[in-house]
C-alpha positions as CSV (number, residue, x, y, z in Angstrom):
1,M,-16.9,-12.0,-11.2
2,K,-14.7,-10.5,-8.4
3,R,-16.3,-8.7,-5.6
4,I,-14.4,-5.4,-4.9
5,L,-14.7,-4.0,-1.4
6,L,-14.5,-0.2,-0.8
7,S,-12.0,0.9,1.8
8,A,-10.7,4.4,2.6
9,F,-7.6,6.3,3.7
10,S,-9.8,8.1,6.2
11,D,-7.0,10.2,7.5
12,E,-7.3,12.3,4.3
13,Y,-10.7,13.3,5.7
14,S,-9.5,14.3,9.2
15,A,-6.5,13.8,11.4
16,D,-8.9,13.1,14.3
17,F,-9.5,9.3,14.6
18,G,-13.0,9.8,16.0
19,E,-13.9,12.0,13.0
20,Q,-12.5,9.4,10.6
21,I,-14.7,6.7,12.2
22,A,-17.8,9.0,12.1
23,A,-17.3,9.9,8.5
24,L,-16.9,6.2,7.4
25,C,-20.1,5.3,9.3
26,R,-22.0,8.2,7.7
27,L,-20.9,7.3,4.3
28,G,-21.5,3.6,4.8
29,I,-17.9,2.6,4.3
30,R,-17.1,-0.4,6.5
31,Y,-13.3,-0.7,5.8
32,M,-10.4,1.5,6.6
33,E,-6.8,1.4,5.4
34,I,-5.4,2.8,8.6
35,R,-2.5,5.2,8.3
36,G,-2.8,8.4,10.4
37,V,-4.3,8.3,13.9
38,D,-4.8,11.6,15.7
39,G,-2.0,13.2,13.7
40,R,0.5,10.3,14.2
41,N,1.5,7.6,11.7
42,V,0.2,4.2,12.6
43,S,3.8,3.0,12.9
44,E,4.2,5.2,16.0
45,L,1.4,3.6,18.0
46,S,2.1,1.5,21.1
47,A,0.5,-2.0,21.4
48,A,-1.9,-0.5,24.0
49,E,-2.9,2.3,21.6
50,A,-3.4,-0.1,18.8
51,K,-5.7,-2.2,21.0
52,T,-7.7,1.0,21.8
53,C,-8.0,1.7,18.1
54,A,-9.2,-1.9,17.4
55,A,-11.9,-1.6,20.1
56,R,-13.2,1.7,18.7
57,L,-13.3,0.3,15.2
58,A,-15.1,-2.8,16.4
59,D,-17.7,-0.8,18.2
60,A,-18.3,1.1,15.0
61,G,-18.5,-2.0,12.9
62,I,-15.4,-1.0,10.8
63,S,-12.7,-3.5,9.8
64,V,-9.1,-2.7,8.8
65,S,-8.4,-3.8,5.2
66,A,-4.7,-2.9,5.4
67,V,-2.1,-1.0,7.3
68,G,-0.9,1.9,5.2
69,S,2.6,1.7,6.6
70,P,5.7,3.6,5.6
71,I,7.8,0.5,5.4
72,G,10.3,0.7,2.6
73,K,9.8,4.4,2.2
74,M,13.4,5.2,3.1
75,P,16.7,5.6,1.3
76,L,18.3,2.3,0.5
77,D,21.5,3.6,2.1
78,G,19.6,4.7,5.3
79,D,19.5,3.1,8.7
80,W,18.2,-0.3,7.9
81,L,18.3,-1.7,11.4
82,A,16.2,1.1,12.8
83,H,13.8,0.7,9.9
84,R,13.5,-3.1,10.5
85,D,12.7,-2.5,14.1
86,M,9.9,-0.1,13.0
87,A,8.6,-2.8,10.6
88,A,8.4,-5.3,13.5
89,R,6.3,-2.9,15.4
90,V,4.0,-2.3,12.4
91,F,3.5,-6.1,12.0
92,E,2.6,-6.3,15.7
93,I,0.1,-3.5,15.2
94,A,-1.3,-5.1,12.1
95,A,-2.0,-8.3,14.1
96,I,-3.7,-6.4,16.9
97,L,-5.9,-4.7,14.3
98,D,-6.6,-8.0,12.6
99,A,-5.4,-6.4,9.3
100,P,-4.7,-9.0,6.6
101,C,-2.4,-6.7,4.6
102,C,0.4,-4.2,5.1
103,R,1.3,-1.7,2.4
104,V,5.1,-1.4,1.8
105,F,7.5,0.2,-0.6
106,S,10.8,-0.8,-2.1
107,F,13.3,1.8,-1.0
108,Y,14.4,5.1,-2.5
109,I,17.4,4.6,-4.9
110,P,20.4,6.8,-4.0
111,A,20.9,9.8,-6.4
112,G,23.1,8.9,-9.4
113,V,22.8,5.2,-8.8
114,D,21.3,2.9,-11.5
115,A,18.4,1.0,-10.0
116,S,19.6,-2.3,-11.5
117,F,22.7,-2.2,-9.3
118,C,20.4,-2.0,-6.2
119,R,18.2,-4.9,-7.1
120,P,20.0,-7.6,-5.0
121,Q,19.9,-5.5,-1.9
122,V,16.3,-4.5,-2.4
123,I,15.3,-8.1,-2.8
124,E,17.3,-9.2,0.2
125,R,15.6,-6.6,2.4
126,L,12.1,-7.3,1.2
127,D,12.7,-11.0,1.7
128,E,13.7,-10.4,5.3
129,L,10.5,-8.3,5.7
130,L,8.4,-11.0,4.2
131,E,9.7,-13.5,6.7
132,M,8.9,-11.2,9.5
133,A,5.4,-10.5,8.1
134,T,4.7,-14.2,7.6
135,R,5.4,-14.9,11.3
136,A,2.9,-12.2,12.2
137,G,0.3,-13.5,9.8
138,V,0.4,-10.4,7.5
139,T,0.5,-10.2,3.7
140,L,2.9,-7.6,2.4
141,C,1.6,-5.5,-0.6
142,H,4.0,-3.4,-2.6
143,E,2.9,0.0,-3.9
144,N,4.5,1.7,-6.9
145,E,5.9,5.1,-6.2
146,A,8.3,7.6,-7.7
147,G,11.9,7.2,-6.8
148,I,11.8,3.7,-5.3
149,Y,13.0,0.6,-7.0
150,G,9.5,-0.4,-7.9
151,E,8.7,2.8,-9.7
152,S,8.1,1.3,-13.2
153,P,5.7,-1.5,-14.0
154,A,8.6,-3.7,-15.2
155,Q,10.5,-3.2,-11.9
156,C,7.4,-3.9,-9.9
157,A,6.8,-7.1,-11.9
158,D,10.5,-8.1,-11.4
159,L,10.3,-7.7,-7.6
160,L,7.0,-9.7,-7.3
161,A,8.3,-12.5,-9.5
162,A,11.7,-12.6,-7.8
163,L,10.0,-13.0,-4.4
164,G,7.9,-15.9,-5.7
165,G,4.6,-14.2,-5.5
166,R,4.8,-14.0,-1.7
167,M,4.5,-10.2,-1.9
168,R,1.4,-8.9,-3.5
169,C,0.7,-5.7,-5.5
170,V,-1.0,-2.4,-4.5
171,F,-1.8,-1.1,-8.0
172,D,-1.7,2.7,-7.8
173,M,-2.7,3.8,-11.3
174,G,-2.3,7.5,-10.5
175,N,1.3,7.0,-9.4
176,F,2.1,5.3,-12.7
177,V,0.7,8.3,-14.6
178,L,2.7,10.7,-12.5
179,C,5.8,8.7,-13.2
180,G,5.2,8.7,-17.0
181,Y,3.9,5.1,-17.4
182,S,0.6,4.0,-19.0
183,P,-1.4,2.2,-16.3
184,Y,-3.8,0.4,-18.6
185,P,-3.5,-1.9,-20.4
186,S,0.2,-2.4,-20.3
187,A,1.1,-2.0,-16.6
188,Y,-2.2,-3.6,-15.4
189,R,-1.7,-6.7,-17.6
190,M,1.9,-7.0,-16.4
191,L,0.9,-6.9,-12.7
192,R,-2.6,-8.3,-12.7
193,P,-1.6,-11.8,-11.4
194,Y,-0.2,-10.1,-8.3
195,I,-2.8,-7.4,-7.5
196,R,-4.3,-7.6,-4.1
197,Y,-5.9,-4.2,-4.1
198,F,-6.0,-0.8,-5.8
199,H,-5.4,2.8,-4.7
200,I,-7.9,4.8,-6.6
201,K,-5.9,7.9,-7.7
202,D,-6.3,9.8,-10.9
203,A,-3.7,12.1,-12.4
204,V,-2.5,13.7,-15.6
205,V,1.0,13.5,-17.1
206,T,1.6,17.2,-16.4
207,G,1.8,16.2,-12.7
208,A,-1.6,17.2,-11.3
209,I,-3.7,14.8,-9.2
210,V,-7.4,15.1,-10.2
211,P,-10.7,13.6,-9.1
212,P,-11.1,9.9,-10.2
213,G,-12.4,9.7,-13.7
214,Q,-11.1,13.1,-14.8
215,G,-7.5,12.1,-15.5
216,E,-5.5,9.6,-17.5
217,A,-5.3,6.7,-15.0
218,M,-8.0,4.6,-16.9
219,I,-9.6,3.7,-13.6
220,R,-12.9,2.6,-15.1
221,E,-11.3,0.3,-17.6
222,T,-8.9,-1.2,-15.1
223,L,-11.6,-2.0,-12.5
224,A,-14.0,-3.4,-15.1
225,D,-11.3,-5.8,-16.4
226,F,-10.3,-6.8,-12.9
227,S,-13.8,-7.4,-11.6
228,A,-14.7,-9.5,-14.7
229,G,-12.1,-12.0,-13.6
230,E,-12.7,-15.1,-11.6
231,G,-12.5,-15.2,-7.8
């Protein structure tokens, strides 16, 4: 049976990093997916600021499960060179924070363009990011989201397979619901071999995000199936 660790996007509790740490300690949560630090995205931190964050987390006994980066959350026809430079900073920050994973996306498809025509460029860019992340000792984990290449379960599976399993999956069941796809069992079974972790988000097809267990994301069934597996 798999052991599932609980981590949190603590910036959804407070923009203040100290308040985030205090809340995690109070709730007994020992892992953070770091994203917002004192109102700034983690990608904006300097190396010195990242070291300060690492020290504060260590003092509180909190580890970083992943960096919730904005990598790949840009138009495919945007400024790739500037985005690649940002990704390099994020990987440096991830190494400082001893974060094993970095959440990424697969680029917004330009309006009016069929996603299939963008596939080669998406794969080329993700492959370049993977090489950078490997040198930094970080595992890239792709999250499904509306409007990016990896919006549908099939497109996510295509990317992960095309990249040889080097990139893993952040399975966001709520995002699948919001995009009109059934997260369980179809999407889950398709992506299960690649799943590194889950974002627990529930939603209904009308577009509302609701508390976990009150929507159509099939969270209980998904986690039960995953935790019953080996490893």
